[in-house]
VOPAGU-2260 file (C-alpha; in pm, 1 decimal, decimal comma):
REM VOPAGU-2260
SITE   aa  ch    i         X         Y         Z
SITE  MET   A    0   -6136,3  -20027,8   13761,9
SITE  ALA   A    1   -6124,7  -20433,5   13670,6
SITE  GLU   A    2   -6489,0  -20474,7   13714,1
SITE  ILE   A    3   -6511,8  -20253,1   13436,3
SITE  GLU   A    4   -6313,3  -20441,4   13219,0
SITE  LEU   A    5   -6468,5  -20767,6   13291,7
SITE  SER   A    6   -6766,3  -20610,0   13205,3
SITE  ILE   A    7   -6668,9  -20477,6   12850,2
SITE  LEU   A    8   -6491,8  -20847,5   12853,7
SITE  SER   A    9   -6814,0  -20958,6   12875,4
SITE  ARG   A   10   -6976,5  -20740,7   12660,3
SITE  GLN   A   11   -6780,1  -20743,2   12356,0
SITE  CYS   A   12   -6622,6  -21106,7   12357,1
SITE  LEU   A   13   -6783,3  -21353,8   12581,4
SITE  SER   A   14   -7174,4  -21244,6   12464,3
SITE  ARG   A   15   -7199,9  -21623,3   12291,3
SITE  ARG   A   16   -7147,8  -21942,3   12367,2
SITE  ILE   A   17   -6801,9  -22072,9   12358,5
SITE  PRO   A   18   -6791,1  -22441,6   12379,0
SITE  ASP   A   19   -6465,6  -22506,8   12517,9
SITE  GLN   A   20   -6177,9  -22369,6   12737,3
SITE  GLY   A   21   -5967,2  -22417,3   12468,5
SITE  ILE   A   22   -6139,1  -22163,0   12262,0
SITE  LEU   A   23   -6193,0  -21986,2   12514,2
SITE  ARG   A   24   -5876,4  -21881,8   12615,6
SITE  THR   A   25   -5774,8  -21814,9   12257,9
SITE  GLU   A   26   -6071,4  -21589,4   12207,1
SITE  VAL   A   27   -6027,7  -21367,5   12567,0
SITE  SER   A   28   -5637,1  -21384,8   12422,5
SITE  ALA   A   29   -5728,1  -21192,6   12116,9
SITE  TRP   A   30   -5943,7  -20959,5   12239,8
SITE  ALA   A   31   -5698,2  -20849,8   12519,9
SITE  SER   A   32   -5458,4  -20815,9   12231,2
SITE  GLN   A   33   -5643,6  -20566,7   12039,8
SITE  ARG   A   34   -5742,6  -20390,7   12335,3
SITE  ASN   A   35   -5404,9  -20350,1   12446,8
SITE  SER   A   36   -5325,3  -20273,3   12080,3
SITE  ILE   A   37   -5522,1  -19925,1   12041,1
SITE  ASN   A   38   -5439,6  -19808,3   12413,2
SITE  SER   A   39   -5770,5  -19818,4   12576,4
SITE  LYS   A   40   -5800,7  -19620,4   12830,9
SITE  MET   A   41   -6102,4  -19541,3   13100,8
SITE  GLU   A   42   -6243,9  -19200,7   13215,9
SITE  TRP   A   43   -6292,4  -19297,9   13605,7
SITE  ARG   A   44   -6545,6  -19010,0   13674,0
SITE  PHE   A   45   -6664,0  -19134,7   14042,7
SITE  THR   A   46   -6408,1  -18909,1   14242,6
SITE  THR   A   47   -6342,3  -18891,6   14605,9
SITE  GLU   A   48   -6552,5  -18626,7   14663,3
SITE  ASP   A   49   -6820,6  -18798,9   14481,5
SITE  ALA   A   50   -6735,9  -19069,9   14718,9
SITE  TRP   A   51   -6807,1  -18906,8   15032,1
SITE  ILE   A   52   -7128,0  -18772,4   14888,1
SITE  LYS   A   53   -7266,6  -19094,8   14772,1
SITE  LEU   A   54   -7168,9  -19310,8   15094,9
SITE  ALA   A   55   -7174,4  -19043,6   15356,6
SITE  LYS   A   56   -7467,4  -19286,1   15530,4
SITE  LEU   A   57   -7194,3  -19571,6   15551,7
SITE  TYR   A   58   -6956,7  -19361,4   15760,8
SITE  PRO   A   59   -6970,2  -19275,1   16083,0
SITE  THR   A   60   -6951,0  -18880,0   16236,1
SITE  ILE   A   61   -6780,5  -18879,3   16533,1
SITE  LYS   A   62   -6876,1  -18586,8   16747,5
SITE  LEU   A   63   -6638,6  -18397,8   16938,0
SITE  GLU   A   64   -6760,8  -18200,8   17236,4
């Protein structure tokens, strides 16, 4: 979820050259305040069941005899 928020920040706020660190802090702070004031929510669509299916090859299978 943090990566998604950083992606949104990058697209909405940081898509241009920002000349110095002070302006960057001001811009990010204003963006965060605005995003928090509208109670932005995220719809999480990748469920645990989806993860088991998509990532099955990464998990070892144990055969019980």
